[in-house]
C-alpha angles and dihedrals in degrees: 000000000000118000126225110238092205091054090046090050090053090049092049091054090052098050113123093242094058093039091051091044091052091049092049093048092043091050090048093049090046092051091046093047092047089052089044089053090047088050089053091048092052094044090048092050092050100039108015108193094318124160089247090058089049087058090051093052091049091049092048093061101067098052090042091052091052091052097042095050097046107030110008129084090324092066095042093050091052100036102047098058091043093047090050091050095048092046092051094044106034106018139243099306093056091046093053091046088054090050092051094048094049092046093052095044093049092049091051093049092048092051090053093049093045092053091048091049091048091055096041098043094104089059099038101049095060088051093051096049110015093169098048109137097359094111092053096039092243101106098135093044096049094042089054091048091051091051093051092047091049092054092051094048094049085080087066090056091059092048091047091051088065095038094047090054090050089055091052092050093048094046090049088056090045093249100142106156103077095038086052092049097044096079089055091062089049092053093045090057093054090045090054091050092050093047096052101038140035092201116105088216087069089055090056091051089048089055092054094046090047091053090052091051090046087059099041098053092059096055097085092050091052089058090050090050088057098242114178110201121209128186092236134124104182102173090171092062111114094230093048090050089049089056089049093048092050093042099048098071090039089056088057090048094050091044087056090049092049091048089046094065113009103039103030090043094048093043094055095034090056088062092056129068124315109277095031092112091053092045094055090043093053092045091051092048089055090052090046091061097070090031090059095045095044113025105024099039096047093044092046092051093047097045100080090050090049091049091052092048091050091048091051093042088215097152095248098105097085092053093047093051092046095050093044091051090049092054093047093049093044089060102032101047095063093036093056095047092047091049091053095049094044097037096121100050090040093055091045093051095042103040116006106109137094112000091356100089136176091279090054090049092051092050094048094045090054090061095041093055090062099035096052103062090063092058090105090056094049090049094044092051089058092065099030092055090049088052089061092045092056088053089055091249113127095150099071096057088046094052091048092046092051090049090051090049092053091047091049091052092051093045093046092051089049100043104036092072098058099026102028111191093004091054091052092054093042091053092057093046094051092047092048093049090052090049090052095051093046091052090047092051095048096044090050088060094043099045112049114214094022103101095040133152092273093057093045092049092048092051092052091052092047090053091052091049091048091053088052090050091050092051096049095042095048093044093052091046091052092048093051097039105038107018102037090030102227113174108235091188089073120075097230096051093040091053091051092048091046094049098044098040092043092045094050093046094045092049091050090051094049095047092046091049091052092046091051091052100245113169097212098079090053092047091051094046091052089060091059117090114258095007124114125169136191112244117223109281094008129123 
């Protein structure tokens, strides 16, 4: 009897291993994002949106870029499918030899880049943030501070090159717990530094210590995974070169993504008022919280399964990608709209205390209003790009990402003048949305059965439910803010407005989704202990 690939894809997504993996990764991302938000709260309380903190954010970017390009998502996206293929084809010993070679080569490349960045920092920092300190008349002082902080934090890039590779190895072996916990230790280190010092130099040291902890906590799990390390760096090995070939275009794509937010945003924000760099950084960190929990965690958990399905060519990949995208969009569409509507009370509740005053809240909320609506696009790109990677195509996501970067640059140059900080955030959101739709269109042509009638219908119903959420959330906000007269610049009133407006809007979204027959609420409920629901049309 013939099997239905779509039905098998649905079954594959619902297997306990993938469900548990998704829950572990989601819990890890949630814990990390909560700690990341707490880190932001503590940093905001200690430093507000001060010029010194602007220098810290500028300095953070260069070491982070070195890590992200060489050992971050670029490496995982190239390594995991190759590792799975070598393991299936040549066995465990060959797979571990591949892991050792890639680890050693990445570490060497990172060391070279870190030394170059250390030497070139006095030239690079003024290019990244040409207006740093001009508004406060402290340009030379803050530029020098940013250079010193950059050099300290470059140590973290080297440590992360090892730790990032460990994460890729463990995820390839479906060990998700310790890689999910590692970022928590990183955040805890920075939180400790911010709690015990009001000097931004302490924050830089906290970053380095956190990177070391990020690495150390994964070592026991590597032993359990059976890793056999060899002091080998065989760049001529076919599998190693395959990782490099897959990784090279992805490096360009991630470079475009990094430039898209961090460097374009910092460049233009440095030309605005003092504190603008910190404001866009805090707003982006708020957006990153649901993005990590929704888009990154779900896509990370699904990726090894997708890689195996692509390697087996069993016809299940299209269904897996479609259902994963549906789940990400079901959660990210309403989250992004709610964040935009409730940006002001959210920033007040989350950050407004200590040195982070009402003016800092206003500045950060301006950016958040325009960053948040594109949350669905950021989350969707996480799974769509992985869909291309499993097909062995890293060039298409790169080309689209570079196009989005160019578009973001043009839009930012056009919109920052009239809209200032809001224009900077709007430019990124528009460019990201266009990137998402281009990837969706191309993948639909490359992966038959992916963008089918079921996915299209689900997306239409999600949009309707999101419009309902927007209406209820905004109406409740207006009633509480303008009619009842609650003061959203105070923490108590802002918390009440946030809870009630968000609760009403979220309830409206859930009820509308159920009424429209979307499957995602039922699937999510079934993951909760003691809850079982009847799916539409089931008995």
